[in-house]
Steps between C-alpha positions, in 0.01 A plus 500: 500500500778750578675452163170541325437816691847634418441425128165664521644815664786499251261481205292787646796706562613445139167591355487818717846592373390447140179702548706788654735493210209496251338787693827702478515424126147624443574819717800576273297450189217713625757770606640489142162528337379784720826689449474453112137624496580791718789603267275457191226710656748780601644498138162522341413796734791685335621645827834695518797393708604693800821609325308632207261690714769654704690617184189658361427662835837662505465622140163661599667663808781639287247629234310681777808651634609621156155630441504695829841652416371600156184659642719701739733610207205605277348696796832681558537574117142630484563713812803639330328582172189626666648715769 
């Protein structure tokens, strides 16, 4: 009986290990599928990358600064001509 019980427990342990391994495999596969689908959705949304956004933001800031400087220069020239 003892030897039979040991074999039964060994078999149960082996089956549990196999089930755990299969579950990990399924989890990895699901992670891959979800990641692939998320990347596809983000690509289809045509979102910009952070680096591109920061570059455009800097360009806009520089353009605003230049615009303000030109406004001040025009105001000074108009005051000089008008005064």
